Biotite code that builds the C-alpha atoms (Angstrom):
import biotite.structure as struc

atoms = struc.array([
    struc.Atom([105.799, 25.873, 120.447], chain_id="A", res_id=1, res_name="VAL", atom_name="CA", element="C"),
    struc.Atom([104.735, 28.659, 118.129], chain_id="A", res_id=2, res_name="LEU", atom_name="CA", element="C"),
    struc.Atom([101.899, 27.655, 115.793], chain_id="A", res_id=3, res_name="PRO", atom_name="CA", element="C"),
    struc.Atom([103.004, 30.194, 113.135], chain_id="A", res_id=4, res_name="THR", atom_name="CA", element="C"),
    struc.Atom([105.777, 32.698, 112.572], chain_id="A", res_id=5, res_name="GLY", atom_name="CA", element="C"),
    struc.Atom([108.512, 30.228, 113.386], chain_id="A", res_id=6, res_name="GLU", atom_name="CA", element="C"),
    struc.Atom([110.518, 31.415, 110.366], chain_id="A", res_id=7, res_name="ASP", atom_name="CA", element="C"),
    struc.Atom([110.561, 35.013, 111.636], chain_id="A", res_id=8, res_name="ALA", atom_name="CA", element="C"),
    struc.Atom([111.389, 33.838, 115.152], chain_id="A", res_id=9, res_name="GLU", atom_name="CA", element="C"),
    struc.Atom([114.276, 31.701, 113.844], chain_id="A", res_id=10, res_name="LEU", atom_name="CA", element="C"),
    struc.Atom([115.666, 34.653, 111.869], chain_id="A", res_id=11, res_name="CYS", atom_name="CA", element="C"),
    struc.Atom([115.420, 36.897, 114.952], chain_id="A", res_id=12, res_name="ALA", atom_name="CA", element="C"),
    struc.Atom([117.338, 34.325, 117.035], chain_id="A", res_id=13, res_name="ARG", atom_name="CA", element="C"),
    struc.Atom([119.999, 33.929, 114.335], chain_id="A", res_id=14, res_name="LEU", atom_name="CA", element="C"),
    struc.Atom([120.434, 37.730, 114.128], chain_id="A", res_id=15, res_name="ARG", atom_name="CA", element="C"),
    struc.Atom([120.720, 37.949, 117.917], chain_id="A", res_id=16, res_name="SER", atom_name="CA", element="C"),
    struc.Atom([123.665, 35.521, 117.727], chain_id="A", res_id=17, res_name="HIS", atom_name="CA", element="C"),
    struc.Atom([125.457, 37.602, 115.101], chain_id="A", res_id=18, res_name="GLY", atom_name="CA", element="C"),
    struc.Atom([124.386, 35.796, 111.937], chain_id="A", res_id=19, res_name="PHE", atom_name="CA", element="C"),
    struc.Atom([123.422, 37.812, 108.869], chain_id="A", res_id=20, res_name="ALA", atom_name="CA", element="C"),
    struc.Atom([120.091, 37.217, 107.180], chain_id="A", res_id=21, res_name="ILE", atom_name="CA", element="C"),
    struc.Atom([119.725, 38.466, 103.674], chain_id="A", res_id=22, res_name="TRP", atom_name="CA", element="C"),
    struc.Atom([117.015, 38.411, 101.105], chain_id="A", res_id=23, res_name="GLN", atom_name="CA", element="C"),
    struc.Atom([117.369, 37.437, 97.482], chain_id="A", res_id=24, res_name="ASP", atom_name="CA", element="C"),
    struc.Atom([114.464, 38.806, 95.445], chain_id="A", res_id=25, res_name="ARG", atom_name="CA", element="C"),
    struc.Atom([115.273, 36.347, 92.651], chain_id="A", res_id=26, res_name="ARG", atom_name="CA", element="C"),
    struc.Atom([113.977, 33.529, 94.855], chain_id="A", res_id=27, res_name="MET", atom_name="CA", element="C"),
    struc.Atom([110.280, 32.883, 94.594], chain_id="A", res_id=28, res_name="ARG", atom_name="CA", element="C"),
    struc.Atom([108.004, 31.074, 96.996], chain_id="A", res_id=29, res_name="ALA", atom_name="CA", element="C"),
    struc.Atom([104.757, 29.510, 95.958], chain_id="A", res_id=30, res_name="ARG", atom_name="CA", element="C"),
    struc.Atom([102.083, 29.141, 98.593], chain_id="A", res_id=31, res_name="HIS", atom_name="CA", element="C"),
    struc.Atom([99.481, 26.556, 97.782], chain_id="A", res_id=32, res_name="LEU", atom_name="CA", element="C"),
    struc.Atom([95.943, 26.669, 99.035], chain_id="A", res_id=33, res_name="GLY", atom_name="CA", element="C"),
    struc.Atom([95.393, 30.411, 99.336], chain_id="A", res_id=34, res_name="ASN", atom_name="CA", element="C"),
    struc.Atom([91.948, 31.393, 100.647], chain_id="A", res_id=35, res_name="PRO", atom_name="CA", element="C"),
    struc.Atom([89.211, 31.624, 98.045], chain_id="A", res_id=36, res_name="THR", atom_name="CA", element="C"),
    struc.Atom([86.806, 33.902, 99.927], chain_id="A", res_id=37, res_name="ASN", atom_name="CA", element="C"),
    struc.Atom([86.884, 36.639, 102.556], chain_id="A", res_id=38, res_name="LEU", atom_name="CA", element="C"),
    struc.Atom([85.798, 34.342, 105.405], chain_id="A", res_id=39, res_name="GLY", atom_name="CA", element="C"),
    struc.Atom([88.648, 31.924, 104.722], chain_id="A", res_id=40, res_name="ARG", atom_name="CA", element="C"),
    struc.Atom([91.056, 34.844, 104.387], chain_id="A", res_id=41, res_name="PHE", atom_name="CA", element="C"),
    struc.Atom([90.046, 36.128, 107.842], chain_id="A", res_id=42, res_name="VAL", atom_name="CA", element="C"),
    struc.Atom([90.388, 32.624, 109.344], chain_id="A", res_id=43, res_name="ALA", atom_name="CA", element="C"),
    struc.Atom([93.849, 32.201, 107.790], chain_id="A", res_id=44, res_name="LYS", atom_name="CA", element="C"),
    struc.Atom([95.037, 35.611, 109.019], chain_id="A", res_id=45, res_name="GLU", atom_name="CA", element="C"),
    struc.Atom([93.703, 34.894, 112.518], chain_id="A", res_id=46, res_name="TYR", atom_name="CA", element="C"),
    struc.Atom([95.699, 31.654, 112.524], chain_id="A", res_id=47, res_name="TRP", atom_name="CA", element="C"),
    struc.Atom([98.819, 33.404, 111.171], chain_id="A", res_id=48, res_name="HIS", atom_name="CA", element="C"),
    struc.Atom([98.513, 36.017, 113.912], chain_id="A", res_id=49, res_name="ALA", atom_name="CA", element="C"),
    struc.Atom([98.763, 33.404, 116.657], chain_id="A", res_id=50, res_name="LEU", atom_name="CA", element="C"),
    struc.Atom([102.559, 33.474, 116.337], chain_id="A", res_id=51, res_name="GLY", atom_name="CA", element="C"),
    struc.Atom([102.905, 37.258, 116.196], chain_id="A", res_id=52, res_name="MET", atom_name="CA", element="C"),
    struc.Atom([104.553, 37.502, 119.629], chain_id="A", res_id=53, res_name="PHE", atom_name="CA", element="C"),
    struc.Atom([107.340, 35.065, 118.734], chain_id="A", res_id=54, res_name="GLY", atom_name="CA", element="C"),
    struc.Atom([109.781, 37.810, 117.729], chain_id="A", res_id=55, res_name="THR", atom_name="CA", element="C"),
    struc.Atom([108.825, 40.423, 120.344], chain_id="A", res_id=56, res_name="VAL", atom_name="CA", element="C"),
    struc.Atom([111.280, 39.283, 123.079], chain_id="A", res_id=57, res_name="PRO", atom_name="CA", element="C"),
    struc.Atom([114.180, 39.848, 120.686], chain_id="A", res_id=58, res_name="GLY", atom_name="CA", element="C"),
    struc.Atom([112.984, 43.353, 119.844], chain_id="A", res_id=59, res_name="GLY", atom_name="CA", element="C"),
    struc.Atom([111.013, 42.219, 116.822], chain_id="A", res_id=60, res_name="GLY", atom_name="CA", element="C"),
    struc.Atom([108.296, 44.859, 116.782], chain_id="A", res_id=61, res_name="LEU", atom_name="CA", element="C"),
    struc.Atom([107.640, 44.612, 113.067], chain_id="A", res_id=62, res_name="ASP", atom_name="CA", element="C"),
    struc.Atom([105.304, 46.785, 110.997], chain_id="A", res_id=63, res_name="ARG", atom_name="CA", element="C"),
    struc.Atom([102.391, 44.306, 110.929], chain_id="A", res_id=64, res_name="PRO", atom_name="CA", element="C"),
    struc.Atom([102.543, 43.978, 114.728], chain_id="A", res_id=65, res_name="PHE", atom_name="CA", element="C"),
    struc.Atom([102.670, 47.742, 115.276], chain_id="A", res_id=66, res_name="LEU", atom_name="CA", element="C"),
    struc.Atom([99.901, 48.361, 112.733], chain_id="A", res_id=67, res_name="MET", atom_name="CA", element="C"),
    struc.Atom([97.787, 45.694, 114.455], chain_id="A", res_id=68, res_name="THR", atom_name="CA", element="C"),
    struc.Atom([98.181, 47.568, 117.742], chain_id="A", res_id=69, res_name="LEU", atom_name="CA", element="C"),
    struc.Atom([97.282, 50.854, 116.028], chain_id="A", res_id=70, res_name="LEU", atom_name="CA", element="C"),
    struc.Atom([94.232, 49.270, 114.384], chain_id="A", res_id=71, res_name="HIS", atom_name="CA", element="C"),
    struc.Atom([93.121, 47.772, 117.700], chain_id="A", res_id=72, res_name="GLY", atom_name="CA", element="C"),
    struc.Atom([93.401, 51.116, 119.493], chain_id="A", res_id=73, res_name="ALA", atom_name="CA", element="C"),
    struc.Atom([91.513, 52.931, 116.729], chain_id="A", res_id=74, res_name="LEU", atom_name="CA", element="C"),
    struc.Atom([88.890, 50.184, 116.601], chain_id="A", res_id=75, res_name="LEU", atom_name="CA", element="C"),
    struc.Atom([88.250, 50.574, 120.342], chain_id="A", res_id=76, res_name="VAL", atom_name="CA", element="C"),
    struc.Atom([88.125, 54.371, 119.990], chain_id="A", res_id=77, res_name="ALA", atom_name="CA", element="C"),
    struc.Atom([85.637, 54.112, 117.110], chain_id="A", res_id=78, res_name="ALA", atom_name="CA", element="C"),
    struc.Atom([83.426, 51.690, 119.061], chain_id="A", res_id=79, res_name="LEU", atom_name="CA", element="C"),
    struc.Atom([83.433, 53.969, 122.111], chain_id="A", res_id=80, res_name="ILE", atom_name="CA", element="C"),
    struc.Atom([82.422, 56.932, 119.968], chain_id="A", res_id=81, res_name="GLN", atom_name="CA", element="C"),
    struc.Atom([79.727, 54.837, 118.273], chain_id="A", res_id=82, res_name="LEU", atom_name="CA", element="C"),
    struc.Atom([78.308, 53.914, 121.697], chain_id="A", res_id=83, res_name="LEU", atom_name="CA", element="C"),
    struc.Atom([78.290, 57.621, 122.544], chain_id="A", res_id=84, res_name="ARG", atom_name="CA", element="C"),
    struc.Atom([76.131, 58.220, 119.477], chain_id="A", res_id=85, res_name="GLY", atom_name="CA", element="C"),
    struc.Atom([78.869, 59.693, 117.297], chain_id="A", res_id=86, res_name="GLU", atom_name="CA", element="C"),
    struc.Atom([79.075, 57.355, 114.260], chain_id="A", res_id=87, res_name="PRO", atom_name="CA", element="C"),
    struc.Atom([81.383, 59.678, 112.293], chain_id="A", res_id=88, res_name="GLY", atom_name="CA", element="C"),
    struc.Atom([84.308, 58.221, 114.208], chain_id="A", res_id=89, res_name="TRP", atom_name="CA", element="C"),
    struc.Atom([83.854, 54.867, 112.434], chain_id="A", res_id=90, res_name="LEU", atom_name="CA", element="C"),
    struc.Atom([86.240, 56.166, 109.765], chain_id="A", res_id=91, res_name="ALA", atom_name="CA", element="C"),
    struc.Atom([89.013, 55.523, 112.303], chain_id="A", res_id=92, res_name="LEU", atom_name="CA", element="C"),
    struc.Atom([88.825, 51.812, 111.475], chain_id="A", res_id=93, res_name="VAL", atom_name="CA", element="C"),
    struc.Atom([90.126, 52.623, 107.986], chain_id="A", res_id=94, res_name="LEU", atom_name="CA", element="C"),
    struc.Atom([93.290, 54.429, 109.131], chain_id="A", res_id=95, res_name="VAL", atom_name="CA", element="C"),
    struc.Atom([95.559, 51.353, 109.423], chain_id="A", res_id=96, res_name="ALA", atom_name="CA", element="C"),
    struc.Atom([94.209, 49.764, 106.203], chain_id="A", res_id=97, res_name="PRO", atom_name="CA", element="C"),
    struc.Atom([94.674, 53.071, 104.334], chain_id="A", res_id=98, res_name="ALA", atom_name="CA", element="C"),
    struc.Atom([98.249, 53.397, 105.608], chain_id="A", res_id=99, res_name="LEU", atom_name="CA", element="C"),
    struc.Atom([98.954, 49.799, 104.540], chain_id="A", res_id=100, res_name="ALA", atom_name="CA", element="C"),
    struc.Atom([97.522, 50.367, 101.047], chain_id="A", res_id=101, res_name="VAL", atom_name="CA", element="C"),
    struc.Atom([99.576, 53.581, 100.698], chain_id="A", res_id=102, res_name="ALA", atom_name="CA", element="C"),
    struc.Atom([102.745, 51.836, 101.895], chain_id="A", res_id=103, res_name="TYR", atom_name="CA", element="C"),
    struc.Atom([102.129, 48.934, 99.516], chain_id="A", res_id=104, res_name="ARG", atom_name="CA", element="C"),
    struc.Atom([101.655, 51.404, 96.667], chain_id="A", res_id=105, res_name="GLY", atom_name="CA", element="C"),
    struc.Atom([104.968, 53.099, 97.452], chain_id="A", res_id=106, res_name="MET", atom_name="CA", element="C"),
    struc.Atom([106.919, 49.853, 97.752], chain_id="A", res_id=107, res_name="THR", atom_name="CA", element="C"),
    struc.Atom([105.402, 48.254, 94.643], chain_id="A", res_id=108, res_name="LEU", atom_name="CA", element="C"),
    struc.Atom([105.950, 51.376, 92.501], chain_id="A", res_id=109, res_name="GLN", atom_name="CA", element="C"),
    struc.Atom([102.382, 51.044, 91.211], chain_id="A", res_id=110, res_name="ARG", atom_name="CA", element="C"),
    struc.Atom([98.900, 51.865, 92.402], chain_id="A", res_id=111, res_name="ARG", atom_name="CA", element="C"),
    struc.Atom([97.239, 48.965, 94.165], chain_id="A", res_id=112, res_name="PRO", atom_name="CA", element="C"),
    struc.Atom([93.452, 48.576, 93.872], chain_id="A", res_id=113, res_name="PRO", atom_name="CA", element="C"),
    struc.Atom([92.429, 50.939, 96.689], chain_id="A", res_id=114, res_name="VAL", atom_name="CA", element="C"),
    struc.Atom([88.893, 49.602, 97.285], chain_id="A", res_id=115, res_name="GLY", atom_name="CA", element="C"),
    struc.Atom([89.850, 45.929, 97.528], chain_id="A", res_id=116, res_name="TRP", atom_name="CA", element="C"),
    struc.Atom([93.056, 46.869, 99.310], chain_id="A", res_id=117, res_name="GLY", atom_name="CA", element="C"),
    struc.Atom([91.073, 48.633, 102.044], chain_id="A", res_id=118, res_name="LEU", atom_name="CA", element="C"),
    struc.Atom([88.681, 45.676, 102.376], chain_id="A", res_id=119, res_name="VAL", atom_name="CA", element="C"),
    struc.Atom([91.491, 43.105, 102.594], chain_id="A", res_id=120, res_name="LEU", atom_name="CA", element="C"),
    struc.Atom([93.639, 45.136, 105.001], chain_id="A", res_id=121, res_name="TYR", atom_name="CA", element="C"),
    struc.Atom([90.589, 45.874, 107.151], chain_id="A", res_id=122, res_name="LEU", atom_name="CA", element="C"),
    struc.Atom([89.926, 42.126, 107.316], chain_id="A", res_id=123, res_name="ALA", atom_name="CA", element="C"),
    struc.Atom([93.639, 41.407, 107.880], chain_id="A", res_id=124, res_name="TYR", atom_name="CA", element="C"),
    struc.Atom([94.120, 43.850, 110.765], chain_id="A", res_id=125, res_name="PHE", atom_name="CA", element="C"),
    struc.Atom([90.753, 43.024, 112.345], chain_id="A", res_id=126, res_name="THR", atom_name="CA", element="C"),
    struc.Atom([91.589, 39.292, 112.308], chain_id="A", res_id=127, res_name="ALA", atom_name="CA", element="C"),
    struc.Atom([94.953, 40.056, 113.929], chain_id="A", res_id=128, res_name="ARG", atom_name="CA", element="C"),
    struc.Atom([93.306, 42.233, 116.604], chain_id="A", res_id=129, res_name="VAL", atom_name="CA", element="C"),
    struc.Atom([90.813, 39.435, 117.320], chain_id="A", res_id=130, res_name="ALA", atom_name="CA", element="C"),
    struc.Atom([93.741, 37.009, 117.716], chain_id="A", res_id=131, res_name="ALA", atom_name="CA", element="C"),
    struc.Atom([95.674, 39.279, 120.122], chain_id="A", res_id=132, res_name="LEU", atom_name="CA", element="C"),
    struc.Atom([94.510, 37.671, 123.407], chain_id="A", res_id=133, res_name="PRO", atom_name="CA", element="C"),
    struc.Atom([95.186, 34.111, 122.254], chain_id="A", res_id=134, res_name="GLN", atom_name="CA", element="C"),
    struc.Atom([98.437, 35.135, 120.535], chain_id="A", res_id=135, res_name="ALA", atom_name="CA", element="C"),
    struc.Atom([99.626, 36.884, 123.695], chain_id="A", res_id=136, res_name="ALA", atom_name="CA", element="C"),
    struc.Atom([98.931, 33.765, 125.769], chain_id="A", res_id=137, res_name="ALA", atom_name="CA", element="C"),
    struc.Atom([100.809, 31.585, 123.256], chain_id="A", res_id=138, res_name="ILE", atom_name="CA", element="C"),
    struc.Atom([103.662, 34.104, 123.089], chain_id="A", res_id=139, res_name="GLY", atom_name="CA", element="C"),
    struc.Atom([103.908, 34.259, 126.882], chain_id="A", res_id=140, res_name="TRP", atom_name="CA", element="C"),
    struc.Atom([104.083, 30.465, 127.178], chain_id="A", res_id=141, res_name="ARG", atom_name="CA", element="C"),
    struc.Atom([106.621, 30.266, 124.357], chain_id="A", res_id=142, res_name="TRP", atom_name="CA", element="C"),
    struc.Atom([108.818, 33.035, 125.791], chain_id="A", res_id=143, res_name="TRP", atom_name="CA", element="C"),
    struc.Atom([108.595, 31.554, 129.289], chain_id="A", res_id=144, res_name="HIS", atom_name="CA", element="C"),
    struc.Atom([109.908, 28.217, 128.038], chain_id="A", res_id=145, res_name="VAL", atom_name="CA", element="C"),
    struc.Atom([112.381, 29.688, 125.524], chain_id="A", res_id=146, res_name="ALA", atom_name="CA", element="C"),
    struc.Atom([113.992, 31.967, 128.108], chain_id="A", res_id=147, res_name="SER", atom_name="CA", element="C"),
    struc.Atom([114.329, 29.163, 130.688], chain_id="A", res_id=148, res_name="HIS", atom_name="CA", element="C"),
    struc.Atom([115.926, 26.089, 129.069], chain_id="A", res_id=149, res_name="PRO", atom_name="CA", element="C"),
    struc.Atom([115.250, 23.973, 132.151], chain_id="A", res_id=150, res_name="SER", atom_name="CA", element="C"),
    struc.Atom([111.496, 24.300, 131.483], chain_id="A", res_id=151, res_name="ARG", atom_name="CA", element="C"),
    struc.Atom([111.658, 22.824, 127.992], chain_id="A", res_id=152, res_name="ARG", atom_name="CA", element="C"),
    struc.Atom([109.884, 19.496, 127.566], chain_id="A", res_id=153, res_name="PRO", atom_name="CA", element="C"),
    struc.Atom([112.216, 16.528, 127.165], chain_id="A", res_id=154, res_name="ARG", atom_name="CA", element="C"),
])
């Protein structure tokens, strides 16, 4: 069972069976209980990331997943360079957040707050990178059961 992302996984399965999924921007969703500080935001994004592998078997390599992989690779590269005594490479950790802020600015047709945007996307992608090992284990178990109906619990 996926702890999060079940809506995206359901849509991916429906698409794979020929159903159309469409979005109506007139519909609004209201999420209650949004995080009130950066620590809670990171914890929430870590939890959300636990279901990130739910759509991968169906070819669901979405932008957040790919950007998480990019951020993880750049984070490792920056840490290696820092250990080598070259701290200038730490700017690499801002590449994925900067791309996300720029993309958000293009899609919203307005300039987002760059400073806070970088902070929040840095926290967002770092939380997702931290969740990768646990998310991969959950995704593997889910895919293993989902792809073999005889292994489903009764």
